[in-house]
N, C-alpha and C positions, 0 to 999 in steps of 0.2 A: 403451524403456518406463519407464513411473513406477512405481519403488515401490508395492504398496499399504497402505491404511492400517494394516495388521494386524502387516503387517515392516518398516512403518519410518514414525515418525511424525516429521508434520510438526518438528517441534523439534529434533531432533536430527538431521537432516539441511541442508547448506545448497547452495544453489544460485550459481554466477557471475554475474552476470547483466553486459551493455554495456550503458550509460544515456549518451546525451551530455553529455559533461562540462558544454558550458554551463549544461543544465539544473540536476545535480546543484549544481551552484553555489551558481544561486538559490536553490534551494532549501532547501543550506546556511545559505546567508544568512538565509531568511526563516523558518526553525523549529530552525535553531543553539540554542537557546534551551531548547527546550522537549521539543527529543529531543537525546539526545547523540553520535547518528551516523546521516546518512545512513537505513541499514540498521534501523533502528529506526525512521525516519520512515518507512517503508518494508511493512516489517514491520505496523505500526499501520495506517498506508491499508490493506491486501490485507485484516487481519484482520477492519477498522469493514467492509469490503463484502458479506465471505465470514459474516458474523455471521447465526448461525439468527432470530435478531428483526429482520433488513434489511428482512425479505417486509413485516415492519407498518410503515414506514415509511409513510407518507400517500404519495403522488404528489411532492407537489410537496419536502422535502427532499430525496428521490432524485433530483431534478432539478437542485435545487443542490449535493445535494454530485457527483455526477457534472459538474457545470460549472465547480463547482472545480477538479478532478479535469485534465478538459479542459485547464481557464485554467494549470496547472502541468506540462500535456503529456503527462502520466500514461497519460490513455486520450483 
C-alpha cells in the first residue's frame, strides 16, 4: 500500500528502482554534466512529467518530450 500525501511527503521517503545498467550508463554519459547523479536526472524527469502546468503544454511539445523519453528508454 502506498503512503498517502498527508502522511508521507514525496521528498522524505525514497524508493529503490532496478533499471538496466546499459540504460543508466548511457543516461549518465549524456546528462552527467547537467545532473549530479542518475537519481537527480530521474527526479527532474518525473517532476517535469507531473507538473501541474504540464496540462497546458501544447500537444506538439508533449509529443516531443514523450519521444525523447522513449528514445532514452524511460517510457
